[in-house]
N, CA and C atoms as an extended XYZ file, in Angstrom:
438
Properties=species:S:1:pos:R:3:atomname:S:1:resname:S:1:resid:I:1 pbc="F F F"
N         8.153       26.395      -11.459 N   MET     1
C         7.824       26.745      -12.578 CA  MET     1
C         8.746       27.254      -13.911 C   MET     1
N         8.736       28.704      -13.245 N   LYS     2
C         9.954       29.605      -13.633 CA  LYS     2
C        11.506       29.066      -13.902 C   LYS     2
N        11.480       28.411      -13.372 N   GLU     3
C        12.531       27.767      -14.187 CA  GLU     3
C        12.420       26.777      -14.742 C   GLU     3
N        11.813       25.997      -15.739 N   ALA     4
C        11.087       24.821      -16.789 CA  ALA     4
C        11.168       25.803      -17.836 C   ALA     4
N        10.067       26.990      -17.373 N   MET     5
C        10.293       28.059      -18.575 CA  MET     5
C        11.207       28.439      -19.233 C   MET     5
N        12.589       29.232      -18.181 N   LYS     6
C        13.299       29.571      -18.397 CA  LYS     6
C        14.551       28.307      -19.465 C   LYS     6
N        14.210       27.235      -18.804 N   ALA     7
C        15.018       26.046      -19.585 CA  ALA     7
C        14.180       25.812      -20.466 C   ALA     7
N        12.928       26.337      -21.213 N   LYS     8
C        12.471       25.299      -22.152 CA  LYS     8
C        12.086       24.002      -22.494 C   LYS     8
N        12.004       23.361      -20.763 N   GLU     9
C        11.820       22.331      -20.983 CA  GLU     9
C        10.221       22.089      -21.095 C   GLU     9
N         9.335       21.715      -22.105 N   GLU    10
C         7.719       21.766      -22.545 CA  GLU    10
C         7.296       21.035      -21.354 C   GLU    10
N         7.816       19.292      -21.486 N   THR    11
C         7.398       18.149      -20.913 CA  THR    11
C         6.871       18.862      -19.350 C   THR    11
N         8.249       19.615      -18.301 N   LYS    12
C         7.831       19.799      -17.114 CA  LYS    12
C         6.973       20.763      -17.120 C   LYS    12
N         7.373       21.314      -17.795 N   LEU    13
C         6.326       22.998      -17.889 CA  LEU    13
C         4.594       22.521      -17.902 C   LEU    13
N         4.334       21.298      -18.454 N   SER    14
C         3.129       21.090      -18.887 CA  SER    14
C         2.527       20.467      -17.570 C   SER    14
N         3.856       18.870      -16.955 N   VAL    15
C         3.598       18.462      -15.855 CA  VAL    15
C         3.352       19.582      -15.086 C   VAL    15
N         3.943       20.433      -14.494 N   LEU    16
C         3.226       21.473      -12.867 CA  LEU    16
C         2.742       22.009      -13.751 C   LEU    16
N         2.167       22.595      -14.713 N   ARG    17
C         0.493       23.227      -14.865 CA  ARG    17
C        -0.118       22.521      -14.779 C   ARG    17
N        -0.205       21.334      -14.775 N   GLY    18
C        -1.468       20.347      -14.675 CA  GLY    18
C        -1.150       20.461      -13.391 C   GLY    18
N        -0.539       19.472      -12.659 N   LEU    19
C        -0.234       19.822      -11.114 CA  LEU    19
C        -1.105       20.452      -10.242 C   LEU    19
N        -0.312       21.792      -10.674 N   LEU    20
C        -1.347       22.713      -10.078 CA  LEU    20
C        -2.943       23.022       -9.960 C   LEU    20
N        -3.088       22.731      -11.679 N   ALA    21
C        -4.928       22.154      -11.728 CA  ALA    21
C        -5.174       21.082      -10.532 C   ALA    21
N        -4.973       20.198      -10.557 N   ASP    22
C        -5.285       18.917      -10.030 CA  ASP    22
C        -5.000       19.743       -8.476 C   ASP    22
N        -3.909       20.211       -7.781 N   PHE    23
C        -4.255       20.806       -6.452 CA  PHE    23
C        -5.598       22.148       -6.275 C   PHE    23
N        -5.505       22.519       -7.533 N   THR    24
C        -7.074       23.763       -6.921 CA  THR    24
C        -8.059       22.268       -7.126 C   THR    24
N        -8.295       21.673       -7.943 N   ASN    25
C        -9.651       20.588       -7.863 CA  ASN    25
C        -9.305       19.979       -6.708 C   ASN    25
N        -8.288       19.498       -5.837 N   GLU    26
C        -8.597       18.587       -4.857 CA  GLU    26
C        -9.069       20.028       -3.968 C   GLU    26
N        -8.735       21.573       -3.701 N   LEU    27
C        -8.843       22.205       -2.290 CA  LEU    27
C       -10.299       21.881       -2.527 C   LEU    27
N       -10.737       22.423       -4.020 N   VAL    28
C       -12.404       22.659       -4.213 CA  VAL    28
C       -12.772       21.193       -4.160 C   VAL    28
N       -12.611       20.567       -4.588 N   ALA    29
C       -13.385       18.599       -4.070 CA  ALA    29
C       -13.251       18.780       -2.156 C   ALA    29
N       -12.366       19.127       -1.390 N   LYS    30
C       -12.744       19.202       -0.382 CA  LYS    30
C       -13.247       20.263        0.404 C   LYS    30
N       -13.912       21.659       -0.126 N   GLY    31
C       -14.696       22.345        0.049 CA  GLY    31
C       -13.926       23.244        0.763 C   GLY    31
N       -12.937       23.667        0.664 N   ARG    32
C       -11.496       24.784        0.462 CA  ARG    32
C       -11.619       25.468       -0.500 C   ARG    32
N       -11.175       27.105       -0.684 N   LYS    33
C       -10.356       27.516       -0.980 CA  LYS    33
C        -9.401       27.181       -2.453 C   LYS    33
N        -9.606       27.664       -3.505 N   PRO    34
C        -8.337       27.789       -4.066 CA  PRO    34
C        -7.382       28.423       -3.730 C   PRO    34
N        -7.285       29.386       -3.028 N   GLN    35
C        -6.008       29.809       -2.650 CA  GLN    35
C        -5.321       29.517       -1.753 C   GLN    35
N        -6.085       28.353       -0.498 N   GLU    36
C        -5.234       27.637        0.188 CA  GLU    36
C        -4.046       27.410       -0.612 C   GLU    36
N        -3.389       26.373        0.846 N   GLU    37
C        -2.471       25.325        0.788 CA  GLU    37
C        -3.321       24.066        0.827 C   GLU    37
N        -2.583       22.744        0.149 N   LEU    38
C        -2.500       21.627        0.451 CA  LEU    38
C        -1.426       21.256        1.961 C   LEU    38
N        -1.919       20.249        2.556 N   SER    39
C        -0.682       19.661        2.839 CA  SER    39
C         0.315       18.762        2.361 C   SER    39
N         1.159       18.454        3.073 N   ASP    40
C         2.138       17.707        1.907 CA  ASP    40
C         1.561       16.905        2.071 C   ASP    40
N         1.241       15.931        2.710 N   GLU    41
C         0.226       14.495        2.599 CA  GLU    41
C        -1.155       14.792        1.650 C   GLU    41
N        -1.449       15.406        1.454 N   GLU    42
C        -2.566       15.856        0.665 CA  GLU    42
C        -1.821       16.299       -0.871 C   GLU    42
N        -0.138       16.439       -0.779 N   ALA    43
C        -0.017       17.304       -2.464 CA  ALA    43
C         0.172       15.683       -2.766 C   ALA    43
N         0.676       14.931       -1.876 N   MET    44
C         1.828       13.318       -2.369 CA  MET    44
C         0.269       12.946       -3.489 C   MET    44
N        -1.068       13.103       -2.056 N   VAL    45
C        -2.148       12.262       -2.691 CA  VAL    45
C        -2.503       11.942       -4.056 C   VAL    45
N        -2.017       13.832       -4.929 N   VAL    46
C        -2.659       14.307       -5.517 CA  VAL    46
C        -1.772       13.822       -6.418 C   VAL    46
N        -0.145       13.939       -6.447 N   ILE    47
C         0.712       14.086       -7.837 CA  ILE    47
C         1.164       12.482       -7.299 C   ILE    47
N         0.594       11.029       -6.306 N   SER    48
C         0.539        9.617       -6.713 CA  SER    48
C        -1.065        9.369       -7.827 C   SER    48
N        -1.181       10.301       -7.907 N   ARG    49
C        -2.890        9.769       -8.822 CA  ARG    49
C        -2.493       10.166      -10.011 C   ARG    49
N        -1.647       11.284       -9.560 N   ALA    50
C        -1.327       11.545      -11.404 CA  ALA    50
C        -0.761       10.760      -12.193 C   ALA    50
N         0.155       10.071      -10.923 N   ALA    51
C         1.130        9.219      -11.577 CA  ALA    51
C         0.531        7.970      -11.995 C   ALA    51
N        -0.272        7.581      -11.148 N   LYS    52
C        -0.947        6.246      -11.845 CA  LYS    52
C        -1.903        6.489      -12.998 C   LYS    52
N        -1.871        7.993      -13.287 N   ARG    53
C        -2.789        8.236      -14.613 CA  ARG    53
C        -2.166        7.682      -15.361 C   ARG    53
N        -0.932        7.966      -15.692 N   ARG    54
C         0.339        7.705      -16.448 CA  ARG    54
C         0.368        6.871      -17.147 C   ARG    54
N         0.803        6.068      -15.954 N   LYS    55
C         1.064        4.525      -15.789 CA  LYS    55
C         0.176        3.115      -16.412 C   LYS    55
N        -1.407        4.561      -16.140 N   ASP    56
C        -2.477        3.537      -16.562 CA  ASP    56
C        -2.480        4.070      -18.333 C   ASP    56
N        -2.251        5.430      -18.471 N   SER    57
C        -2.084        5.967      -19.851 CA  SER    57
C        -0.988        5.054      -21.034 C   SER    57
N        -0.020        4.915      -20.675 N   ILE    58
C         1.044        4.185      -20.974 CA  ILE    58
C         0.658        2.807      -21.109 C   ILE    58
N         0.205        1.850      -20.523 N   LEU    59
C        -0.340        0.468      -20.971 CA  LEU    59
C        -1.033        0.540      -21.674 C   LEU    59
N        -2.164        1.382      -21.850 N   GLN    60
C        -3.719        1.946      -22.508 CA  GLN    60
C        -3.226        2.271      -23.847 C   GLN    60
N        -2.226        2.916      -24.347 N   PHE    61
C        -1.680        3.180      -25.082 CA  PHE    61
C        -0.950        2.207      -26.324 C   PHE    61
N         0.339        1.780      -25.302 N   ARG    62
C         1.155        0.717      -25.762 CA  ARG    62
C         0.314       -0.374      -26.022 C   ARG    62
N        -1.231       -1.041      -25.752 N   SER    63
C        -1.818       -1.647      -26.072 CA  SER    63
C        -2.556       -1.318      -27.134 C   SER    63
N        -2.593       -0.079      -27.260 N   GLY    64
C        -2.927        0.437      -28.613 CA  GLY    64
C        -2.817        0.846      -30.153 C   GLY    64
N        -0.964        0.608      -29.849 N   GLY    65
C         0.041        0.481      -30.721 CA  GLY    65
C         0.089        2.387      -31.229 C   GLY    65
N         0.093        2.541      -29.860 N   ARG    66
C         0.235        4.514      -29.510 CA  ARG    66
C         1.535        4.586      -29.120 C   ARG    66
N         2.526        4.087      -29.316 N   GLU    67
C         4.043        4.332      -29.286 CA  GLU    67
C         4.465        5.442      -28.195 C   GLU    67
N         3.601        6.550      -29.477 N   ASP    68
C         4.408        8.141      -29.758 CA  ASP    68
C         3.867        8.347      -28.438 C   ASP    68
N         2.661        7.944      -27.870 N   LEU    69
C         1.193        9.053      -27.045 CA  LEU    69
C         2.021        7.989      -25.655 C   LEU    69
N         2.572        7.143      -25.917 N   ALA    70
C         2.810        6.097      -25.095 CA  ALA    70
C         4.105        6.850      -24.041 C   ALA    70
N         4.698        7.552      -25.246 N   GLU    71
C         6.624        7.324      -24.866 CA  GLU    71
C         6.323        9.521      -24.257 C   GLU    71
N         5.312        9.737      -24.950 N   SER    72
C         5.040       11.407      -24.409 CA  SER    72
C         4.800       11.015      -22.891 C   SER    72
N         4.115        9.945      -22.325 N   GLU    73
C         3.147        9.961      -21.431 CA  GLU    73
C         4.226        9.314      -19.948 C   GLU    73
N         4.588        8.709      -20.717 N   ALA    74
C         6.657        8.090      -19.550 CA  ALA    74
C         7.563        9.464      -19.683 C   ALA    74
N         7.489       10.577      -20.436 N   LYS    75
C         8.487       11.531      -20.029 CA  LYS    75
C         7.823       12.297      -18.965 C   LYS    75
N         6.053       12.744      -18.949 N   GLU    76
C         5.547       13.346      -17.560 CA  GLU    76
C         5.235       12.399      -16.273 C   GLU    76
N         5.264       11.073      -16.423 N   LEU    77
C         5.642        9.911      -15.574 CA  LEU    77
C         6.950       10.453      -14.755 C   LEU    77
N         7.788       10.863      -15.526 N   VAL    78
C         9.422       10.796      -15.434 CA  VAL    78
C         9.993       12.151      -14.100 C   VAL    78
N         9.466       13.029      -14.710 N   VAL    79
C         9.501       14.569      -14.013 CA  VAL    79
C         8.644       14.352      -12.693 C   VAL    79
N         6.867       13.593      -13.099 N   LEU    80
C         5.942       13.244      -11.442 CA  LEU    80
C         6.696       12.377      -10.635 C   LEU    80
N         7.643       11.557      -10.644 N   GLU    81
C         8.158       10.530       -9.926 CA  GLU    81
C         9.522       11.315       -9.423 C   GLU    81
N         9.813       12.288       -9.583 N   THR    82
C        10.719       13.450       -8.876 CA  THR    82
C         9.717       13.972       -8.264 C   THR    82
N         9.113       14.208       -7.766 N   PHE    83
C         8.336       14.772       -6.680 CA  PHE    83
C         7.826       13.307       -5.913 C   PHE    83
N         8.097       12.795       -6.030 N   LEU    84
C         7.340       11.187       -5.509 CA  LEU    84
C         8.396       10.213       -4.129 C   LEU    84
N         8.382       10.118       -2.986 N   PRO    85
C         9.467        8.807       -2.279 CA  PRO    85
C         9.511        8.069       -3.521 C   PRO    85
N        11.287        7.838       -2.771 N   LYS    86
C        11.890        6.747       -3.901 CA  LYS    86
C        11.038        4.942       -3.132 C   LYS    86
N        10.296        4.321       -4.287 N   GLN    87
C         9.168        3.447       -4.321 CA  GLN    87
C        10.237        1.737       -3.612 C   GLN    87
N        10.050        1.505       -2.858 N   MET    88
C        10.176       -0.107       -2.077 CA  MET    88
C        10.537       -1.008       -3.141 C   MET    88
N        12.050       -1.854       -2.327 N   SER    89
C        11.391       -2.887       -3.657 CA  SER    89
C        10.867       -4.023       -3.507 C   SER    89
N        10.987       -4.717       -4.644 N   GLU    90
C         9.367       -6.831       -3.615 CA  GLU    90
C        10.046       -6.634       -2.573 C   GLU    90
N        11.014       -6.812       -2.480 N   GLU    91
C        12.561       -7.937       -1.402 CA  GLU    91
C        11.752       -6.834       -0.596 C   GLU    91
N        11.673       -5.923       -0.218 N   GLU    92
C        10.948       -5.106        0.741 CA  GLU    92
C         9.785       -4.937        1.490 C   GLU    92
N         9.005       -5.362        0.424 N   ILE    93
C         7.648       -5.253        0.488 CA  ILE    93
C         7.677       -6.697        0.786 C   ILE    93
N         8.038       -7.640       -0.030 N   LYS    94
C         7.930       -8.983        1.155 CA  LYS    94
C         7.791       -9.061        2.251 C   LYS    94
N         9.647       -8.181        2.615 N   LYS    95
C         9.895       -8.061        4.252 CA  LYS    95
C         8.782       -8.353        5.180 C   LYS    95
N         7.794       -6.762        4.520 N   VAL    96
C         7.263       -5.836        5.252 CA  VAL    96
C         6.065       -7.178        5.436 C   VAL    96
N         5.287       -7.804        4.085 N   VAL    97
C         4.670       -8.805        4.233 CA  VAL    97
C         4.839       -9.914        5.507 C   VAL    97
N         5.473      -10.389        5.427 N   LYS    98
C         5.698      -11.644        5.759 CA  LYS    98
C         5.799      -11.509        7.759 C   LYS    98
N         6.935       -9.841        7.765 N   ALA    99
C         6.634       -9.982        9.032 CA  ALA    99
C         4.946       -9.500        9.408 C   ALA    99
N         4.050       -9.238        9.059 N   LYS   100
C         2.648       -8.662        8.897 CA  LYS   100
C         1.597       -9.871        8.964 C   LYS   100
N         2.376      -10.648        8.212 N   VAL   101
C         1.625      -12.357        8.548 CA  VAL   101
C         1.930      -12.911       10.132 C   VAL   101
N         3.084      -12.948       10.380 N   ILE   102
C         3.848      -13.092       12.085 CA  ILE   102
C         2.970      -12.307       13.385 C   ILE   102
N         2.499      -10.759       12.311 N   GLU   103
C         2.452      -10.065       14.032 CA  GLU   103
C         0.819      -10.583       14.149 C   GLU   103
N         0.348      -10.881       12.807 N   LEU   104
C        -1.609      -10.781       13.196 CA  LEU   104
C        -1.300      -11.788       12.804 C   LEU   104
N        -1.143      -12.471       13.069 N   GLY   105
C        -1.417      -14.463       12.899 CA  GLY   105
C        -2.216      -14.811       11.686 C   GLY   105
N        -1.476      -14.652       10.679 N   ILE   106
C        -2.503      -14.746        9.347 CA  ILE   106
C        -2.464      -16.228        9.069 C   ILE   106
N        -3.373      -16.748        8.828 N   THR   107
C        -3.325      -18.640        8.685 CA  THR   107
C        -3.698      -18.556        7.192 C   THR   107
N        -4.744      -17.940        6.352 N   ASP   108
C        -5.557      -18.693        5.609 CA  ASP   108
C        -6.087      -17.260        4.771 C   ASP   108
N        -6.193      -17.085        4.161 N   LYS   109
C        -6.520      -16.658        2.527 CA  LYS   109
C        -7.930      -15.918        2.366 C   LYS   109
N        -8.581      -16.333        4.270 N   THR   110
C       -10.253      -15.835        4.174 CA  THR   110
C        -9.271      -14.039        4.819 C   THR   110
N        -7.985      -14.056        5.067 N   GLN   111
C        -8.090      -13.165        6.409 CA  GLN   111
C        -6.807      -11.582        5.083 C   GLN   111
N        -7.315      -12.246        4.009 N   MET   112
C        -6.548      -11.698        2.892 CA  MET   112
C        -6.799      -10.174        2.929 C   MET   112
N        -8.056       -9.266        3.431 N   GLY   113
C        -8.400       -8.207        2.986 CA  GLY   113
C        -7.030       -7.209        4.606 C   GLY   113
N        -7.736       -8.137        5.568 N   GLN   114
C        -6.803       -7.544        6.780 CA  GLN   114
C        -5.093       -7.792        6.481 C   GLN   114
N        -4.743       -8.354        6.131 N   LEU   115
C        -3.210       -7.909        5.584 CA  LEU   115
C        -2.603       -7.375        4.719 C   LEU   115
N        -3.797       -7.023        4.157 N   MET   116
C        -3.438       -5.751        2.571 CA  MET   116
C        -3.341       -4.835        3.391 C   MET   116
N        -5.274       -4.197        4.410 N   SER   117
C        -5.019       -2.879        4.510 CA  SER   117
C        -3.922       -2.306        5.657 C   SER   117
N        -3.205       -3.555        6.535 N   ALA   118
C        -2.251       -3.382        7.486 CA  ALA   118
C        -1.269       -3.247        6.355 C   ALA   118
N        -0.532       -3.859        5.516 N   VAL   119
C         0.713       -3.288        4.686 CA  VAL   119
C         0.866       -2.009        4.168 C   VAL   119
N        -0.907       -1.854        3.559 N   MET   120
C        -0.736       -0.438        3.249 CA  MET   120
C        -1.037        0.869        3.914 C   MET   120
N        -1.336        0.399        4.809 N   SER   121
C        -0.940        1.431        6.145 CA  SER   121
C         0.546        2.363        5.907 C   SER   121
N         0.819        0.721        6.526 N   GLU   122
C         2.369        1.092        6.477 CA  GLU   122
C         3.286        1.342        5.488 C   GLU   122
N         2.804        0.987        4.261 N   LEU   123
C         3.460        1.043        3.271 CA  LEU   123
C         2.919        2.617        2.571 C   LEU   123
N         2.186        3.120        3.331 N   LYS   124
C         1.702        4.403        2.421 CA  LYS   124
C         2.030        5.174        1.336 C   LYS   124
N         2.653        5.699        0.420 N   GLY   125
C         3.476        6.146       -0.076 CA  GLY   125
C         4.294        5.875       -0.438 C   GLY   125
N         4.974        4.621        0.053 N   LYS   126
C         6.519        4.104       -0.149 CA  LYS   126
C         5.966        2.724       -1.123 C   LYS   126
N         5.569        2.721       -1.461 N   ALA   127
C         4.959        1.591       -2.468 CA  ALA   127
C         3.917        1.365       -2.962 C   ALA   127
N         3.853        0.613       -4.542 N   ASP   128
C         2.761        0.958       -5.275 CA  ASP   128
C         1.946       -0.543       -4.526 C   ASP   128
N         0.270       -0.087       -4.713 N   GLY   129
C        -0.287       -0.693       -4.446 CA  GLY   129
C        -0.545       -1.772       -5.556 C   GLY   129
N        -0.328       -2.048       -6.312 N   GLY   130
C        -0.276       -3.207       -7.485 CA  GLY   130
C         0.614       -4.556       -7.027 C   GLY   130
N         2.219       -3.806       -6.681 N   LEU   131
C         2.853       -4.860       -6.127 CA  LEU   131
C         2.737       -5.169       -5.055 C   LEU   131
N         2.363       -4.419       -4.112 N   VAL   132
C         1.604       -4.726       -2.496 CA  VAL   132
C         1.056       -5.709       -2.862 C   VAL   132
N        -0.116       -5.832       -3.351 N   LYS   133
C        -1.008       -6.826       -4.098 CA  LYS   133
C        -0.127       -8.282       -4.053 C   LYS   133
N         0.637       -8.161       -5.075 N   LYS   134
C         1.386       -9.079       -5.844 CA  LYS   134
C         1.837      -10.321       -4.785 C   LYS   134
N         2.896       -9.351       -4.220 N   MET   135
C         3.516       -9.737       -2.857 CA  MET   135
C         2.563      -10.286       -1.781 C   MET   135
N         1.269       -9.918       -1.389 N   VAL   136
C         0.603      -10.595       -1.025 CA  VAL   136
C        -0.298      -12.214       -0.964 C   VAL   136
N        -0.710      -11.825       -2.582 N   ASP   137
C        -0.675      -12.919       -3.406 CA  ASP   137
C         0.477      -14.134       -3.647 C   ASP   137
N         1.260      -13.823       -3.220 N   GLU   138
C         2.764      -15.099       -2.934 CA  GLU   138
C         2.377      -15.505       -1.646 C   GLU   138
N         2.576      -14.278       -1.007 N   GLN   139
C         2.507      -14.882        0.800 CA  GLN   139
C         1.517      -15.770        1.120 C   GLN   139
N         0.368      -16.065        0.017 N   PHE   140
C        -1.001      -16.564        0.944 CA  PHE   140
C        -0.426      -17.442       -0.364 C   PHE   140
N         0.218      -18.053       -1.292 N   VAL   141
C         0.201      -19.266       -1.993 CA  VAL   141
C         1.170      -19.692       -1.451 C   VAL   141
N         2.341      -19.796       -0.627 N   ASP   142
C         3.506      -19.874       -0.083 CA  ASP   142
C         2.617      -20.625        1.415 C   ASP   142
N         1.819      -20.014        2.020 N   ILE   143
C         0.963      -20.060        3.766 CA  ILE   143
C         0.624      -21.525        2.721 C   ILE   143
N        -0.052      -21.712        1.750 N   SER   144
C        -1.558      -22.439        1.299 CA  SER   144
C        -0.224      -23.898        0.559 C   SER   144
N         1.237      -23.507        1.055 N   THR   145
C         1.982      -24.934        0.136 CA  THR   145
C         2.333      -25.479        1.381 C   THR   145
N         2.353      -24.760        2.462 N   ARG   146
C         2.742      -25.306        4.025 CA  ARG   146
C         1.835      -26.475        4.269 C   ARG   146
């Protein structure tokens, strides 16, 4: 935060202050003292949640014709993404989904929840849930056309 202040990086400073507040809120929500620290995994969940909020806001602002606000949110999202692990590509996710289908012996769409759960537990934090769902849906289209 000090570096952002010294460099006069307003967007980064704003995001970092927001994250500190989010971390404190997470601690309080879990019944812990605000002075305590979150584990790395808990912090990643909070940062991921903040990034998801920014993505949703960008979509809402663009659909409402407020490109100026969408751009501001996009800048904040870029800052948040520097703290998150690199997300997997569609091809990498598709490989994991196919491997899980074989591993679990999935044959029809009634087992979609089971597949989604298994894939998400393996890819937690490494892939966007919406993208994983898209790949799982595509996999069921492939299964039904066989």
